[in-house]
C-alpha positions as CSV (number, residue, x, y, z in Angstrom):
1,M,-42.1,-85.3,-54.8
2,E,-41.2,-83.8,-57.0
3,N,-37.6,-84.4,-56.1
4,M,-37.3,-87.1,-58.1
5,D,-34.4,-88.2,-60.6
6,I,-32.7,-91.5,-62.9
7,R,-30.4,-92.0,-62.4
8,R,-27.8,-95.3,-64.6
9,Q,-25.2,-97.3,-62.4
10,P,-22.9,-99.9,-63.8
11,D,-26.4,-102.6,-62.4
12,G,-29.1,-100.8,-63.5
13,C,-31.2,-97.5,-64.0
14,Y,-32.7,-96.2,-60.8
15,L,-35.9,-93.0,-60.3
16,V,-34.4,-91.7,-57.0
17,V,-36.0,-89.7,-54.3
18,E,-33.4,-87.4,-52.8
19,E,-33.5,-85.9,-48.8
20,V,-36.2,-88.5,-47.7
21,P,-36.8,-87.2,-44.0
22,D,-36.4,-89.8,-40.9
23,F,-39.6,-91.8,-41.4
24,D,-41.9,-92.0,-38.1
25,T,-43.6,-94.7,-37.2
26,Q,-45.9,-95.8,-40.1
27,E,-43.7,-94.7,-42.7
28,E,-41.2,-97.2,-41.0
29,F,-43.6,-100.0,-41.0
30,S,-44.7,-99.0,-44.8
31,F,-41.2,-99.4,-45.9
32,R,-40.4,-102.9,-44.5
33,M,-43.8,-104.0,-45.1
34,L,-42.9,-102.7,-49.3
35,T,-39.4,-104.1,-49.4
36,E,-40.6,-107.9,-47.0
37,N,-43.2,-108.9,-49.4
38,R,-43.2,-108.7,-53.4
39,I,-46.4,-106.7,-54.5
40,E,-46.9,-106.7,-57.7
41,G,-47.2,-103.4,-59.9
42,L,-45.1,-101.2,-57.2
43,L,-41.6,-100.5,-57.6
44,E,-39.4,-101.9,-54.7
45,P,-38.1,-99.2,-52.9
46,K,-34.4,-99.3,-51.8
47,L,-33.2,-97.1,-48.8
48,Q,-29.3,-95.7,-49.2
49,I,-27.4,-93.2,-46.8
50,F,-24.3,-91.2,-48.1
51,N,-22.6,-88.5,-46.0
52,G,-25.6,-88.1,-43.5
53,E,-28.6,-87.4,-46.7
54,R,-31.3,-90.2,-46.9
55,S,-32.0,-91.4,-50.5
56,L,-35.1,-94.4,-52.0
57,Y,-33.8,-96.2,-55.2
58,Y,-37.0,-97.5,-57.3
59,E,-35.2,-99.8,-59.8
60,I,-36.9,-99.0,-63.3
61,T,-34.0,-101.2,-65.4
62,G,-35.7,-102.2,-69.0
63,M,-38.8,-99.6,-68.4
64,Q,-39.6,-96.4,-70.2
65,S,-42.5,-93.7,-68.0
66,L,-45.8,-93.2,-69.4
67,E,-45.0,-90.0,-70.3
68,N,-42.3,-90.9,-72.8
69,Y,-44.1,-93.9,-73.7
70,A,-47.3,-91.2,-74.7
71,S,-44.6,-89.1,-76.5
72,V,-44.4,-91.9,-78.9
73,H,-47.6,-93.9,-79.0
74,S,-50.5,-91.4,-78.0
75,L,-53.3,-93.9,-75.3
76,S,-55.6,-96.4,-76.9
77,A,-58.4,-97.4,-75.4
78,E,-57.1,-100.8,-74.8
79,D,-53.6,-98.3,-73.0
80,L,-55.9,-97.3,-70.1
81,R,-57.9,-99.7,-69.5
82,S,-54.4,-101.8,-68.9
83,L,-53.5,-98.6,-66.9
84,F,-56.6,-98.9,-64.8
85,G,-56.6,-101.7,-64.4
86,R,-53.9,-101.8,-62.7
87,L,-54.7,-99.1,-61.0
88,L,-57.7,-100.7,-59.2
89,W,-56.2,-103.8,-58.4
90,L,-53.7,-101.7,-56.3
91,T,-56.4,-100.0,-54.2
92,R,-58.0,-103.1,-53.6
93,Q,-54.2,-104.7,-52.4
94,L,-53.0,-102.4,-51.0
95,P,-55.1,-102.8,-47.6
96,D,-54.2,-106.4,-47.3
97,Y,-50.4,-104.6,-46.5
98,F,-51.7,-102.2,-44.0
99,L,-50.8,-99.5,-46.9
100,D,-52.3,-96.2,-48.0
101,V,-53.9,-96.3,-51.6
102,M,-53.5,-92.2,-51.0
103,N,-49.7,-92.4,-50.8
104,L,-49.2,-93.7,-54.6
105,V,-47.4,-91.5,-57.1
106,L,-50.0,-90.5,-59.8
107,S,-47.7,-88.6,-62.3
108,P,-47.4,-90.0,-65.8
109,K,-43.0,-89.1,-65.0
110,H,-43.2,-91.9,-62.5
111,I,-45.6,-94.8,-63.5
112,Y,-43.7,-97.4,-65.5
113,L,-43.9,-99.5,-68.3
114,S,-42.9,-103.1,-68.4
115,E,-43.2,-106.1,-70.5
116,E,-45.1,-107.3,-67.4
117,G,-47.5,-104.4,-67.0
118,F,-47.5,-100.8,-65.4
119,F,-45.6,-100.1,-61.9
120,F,-46.2,-97.1,-59.6
121,C,-44.4,-95.4,-56.8
122,Y,-45.4,-95.7,-53.1
123,G,-43.9,-92.5,-51.3
124,L,-42.5,-92.8,-48.6
125,G,-41.1,-90.1,-46.3
126,E,-44.0,-87.1,-47.8
127,R,-47.3,-85.5,-47.9
128,K,-50.2,-87.6,-49.4
129,E,-50.9,-87.3,-53.1
130,E,-54.3,-85.5,-52.8
131,R,-53.4,-82.5,-55.2
132,R,-52.0,-85.1,-57.4
133,R,-55.2,-87.1,-58.2
134,E,-57.0,-84.0,-60.3
135,A,-53.5,-83.4,-61.7
136,F,-53.4,-86.4,-62.8
137,A,-56.7,-87.0,-64.8
138,G,-56.3,-83.4,-66.7
139,E,-52.7,-84.8,-67.6
140,L,-53.8,-87.7,-69.4
141,I,-56.5,-85.8,-71.2
142,G,-53.3,-84.9,-73.0
143,L,-52.0,-88.1,-73.6
144,I,-54.5,-89.8,-75.2
145,D,-55.0,-90.6,-78.7
146,H,-58.0,-88.1,-79.6
147,E,-59.0,-90.0,-82.5
148,D,-60.2,-93.5,-80.1
149,E,-63.5,-93.3,-79.3
150,M,-63.1,-95.6,-76.3
151,A,-59.8,-93.5,-75.3
152,V,-61.3,-89.7,-74.7
153,V,-64.9,-91.6,-73.5
154,Y,-62.7,-93.1,-70.6
155,A,-60.1,-90.4,-70.1
156,Y,-63.2,-87.7,-69.7
157,Q,-65.2,-89.7,-67.5
158,F,-61.9,-90.4,-65.4
159,Y,-61.5,-86.9,-65.4
160,Q,-65.1,-85.8,-64.2
161,L,-65.1,-88.3,-61.9
162,M,-62.5,-87.6,-60.3
163,Q,-63.1,-83.4,-60.1
164,S,-65.9,-84.6,-58.1
165,G,-63.9,-85.8,-55.5
166,G,-65.0,-89.1,-55.9
167,E,-62.6,-92.2,-54.2
168,L,-60.3,-93.4,-56.8
169,S,-61.4,-97.2,-55.9
170,D,-65.2,-96.2,-57.2
171,V,-64.2,-94.1,-59.9
172,L,-61.6,-97.2,-61.1
173,Q,-64.6,-99.1,-60.5
174,K,-67.0,-97.0,-63.2
175,V,-65.3,-96.2,-65.4
176,V,-63.3,-100.2,-66.0
177,G,-65.8,-102.6,-64.0
178,S,-64.8,-104.8,-61.5
179,R,-61.3,-106.6,-62.4
180,D,-60.3,-108.7,-59.1
181,Q,-57.4,-110.4,-60.9
182,A,-53.9,-109.0,-61.5
183,P,-54.8,-107.4,-65.4
184,E,-52.7,-109.6,-67.4
185,E,-49.5,-109.2,-69.4
186,E,-49.1,-106.3,-71.9
187,T,-50.0,-106.2,-75.3
188,D,-47.1,-106.3,-77.9
189,R,-48.3,-102.3,-78.4
190,Q,-47.3,-101.9,-74.9
191,R,-43.5,-103.3,-75.0
192,S,-40.8,-101.1,-75.8
193,E,-40.4,-100.2,-79.7
194,P,-37.6,-98.6,-81.5
195,G,-38.1,-94.9,-81.2
196,Q,-39.4,-95.1,-77.6
197,E,-37.1,-94.4,-74.5
198,V,-36.0,-97.2,-72.5
199,C,-34.0,-97.3,-69.2
200,M,-31.0,-99.2,-70.3
201,E,-30.9,-101.3,-73.9
202,T,-32.8,-105.0,-72.4
203,G,-36.3,-104.3,-72.8
204,E,-35.9,-103.6,-76.9
205,E,-33.2,-106.3,-77.3
206,K,-35.2,-108.5,-75.0
207,T,-38.7,-107.7,-77.3
208,G,-36.3,-108.3,-80.3
209,E,-35.2,-111.7,-79.6
210,K,-38.6,-112.7,-79.0
211,K,-40.1,-111.6,-82.2
212,Q,-37.2,-113.7,-84.2
213,Q,-37.9,-116.3,-82.0
214,R,-42.1,-116.5,-83.2
215,Q,-40.6,-115.9,-86.8
216,K,-38.5,-119.3,-87.0
217,K,-41.5,-121.3,-84.7
218,R,-43.9,-119.7,-88.6
219,D,-41.5,-121.3,-90.5
220,L,-41.5,-124.6,-89.3
221,P,-44.7,-125.8,-90.5
222,G,-43.9,-125.7,-94.0
223,T,-40.1,-126.9,-93.9
224,L,-41.2,-129.5,-92.0
225,L,-44.1,-130.4,-95.0
226,F,-42.0,-130.2,-98.2
227,F,-39.1,-132.9,-96.7
228,L,-42.2,-134.8,-96.1
229,V,-43.3,-134.3,-99.4
230,F,-40.1,-135.1,-100.8
231,L,-39.4,-138.3,-98.4
232,V,-42.8,-140.1,-99.6
233,G,-41.5,-139.2,-103.3
234,V,-38.5,-141.2,-102.7
235,A,-40.4,-144.1,-101.3
236,L,-43.0,-144.1,-103.2
237,L,-40.4,-144.4,-106.2
238,A,-38.0,-146.8,-104.6
239,V,-41.3,-149.2,-104.4
240,R,-42.0,-148.8,-107.9
241,E,-38.3,-149.8,-109.0
242,E,-38.3,-152.5,-106.2
243,I,-35.1,-150.9,-104.5
244,P,-35.5,-152.5,-100.9
245,G,-32.1,-151.1,-99.6
246,L,-33.5,-147.6,-100.9
247,V,-37.4,-147.7,-99.0
248,F,-35.1,-148.4,-95.7
249,T,-32.3,-146.1,-96.1
250,F,-35.2,-143.1,-96.6
251,S,-37.8,-144.7,-94.1
252,G,-34.9,-144.0,-91.4
253,A,-34.2,-140.1,-93.1
254,G,-37.8,-140.1,-92.6
255,G,-37.2,-140.8,-88.8
256,I,-34.4,-138.4,-87.9
257,F,-36.6,-135.7,-89.8
258,F,-39.6,-136.3,-87.5
259,T,-37.1,-136.5,-84.3
260,F,-35.7,-133.1,-85.4
261,F,-38.2,-130.8,-86.4
262,A,-40.5,-132.4,-82.9
263,G,-37.4,-131.5,-81.2
264,K,-37.7,-128.0,-83.1
265,G,-41.7,-127.5,-82.4
């Protein structure tokens, strides 16, 4: 699927496959399965026809390609475990939808990342991607952090097993082990960061907002402790000086502060 292009439109950003031929019966069935089911880890295709030309649109708003991500942060062992884990999970899920694992597009340019993890394209109207698999394994070696010992082990093991002609699911099983469930949400390192190319700015903006919220939550305990110490000190002074009204006033203030900070937490 080399005839792919990125298009930014008012409603979002899309990976577009142009000049898509008419689907045969199997491809039509696969297209319906992809559009009528939400399959975690797959980009959902939308078919558009303009002046008789058929195009597939995959929404990638707020995402970035694996290639762009690795150009800023070389892939770590953790990155590879997450990538291989998601791919292994897909190889086990797709047959349940009568979808062929061989149609997954394995290319750093066409694998995308978001806060939810890795996403893959399912090729339609194309020949199966056998040739791309070995090339993909070789491309990953060029994207890893070669100072990360386990990243080197994972990448070269994956490459060697793919060169030997093994089934993708078997190869992934040997590299990362059994992962029957969908991979968990990606780490902060895999999310959008300054300097990375993100399709639209939503990914980076949302990440910044979350960091600010986490910082505010970390600041609350210290502020609460300060007010508690202050109120206790004033109350003790009031008792010692025998000022009942002052005790009542600050007791009520303490209740207000407790209610306020409990709501913030």
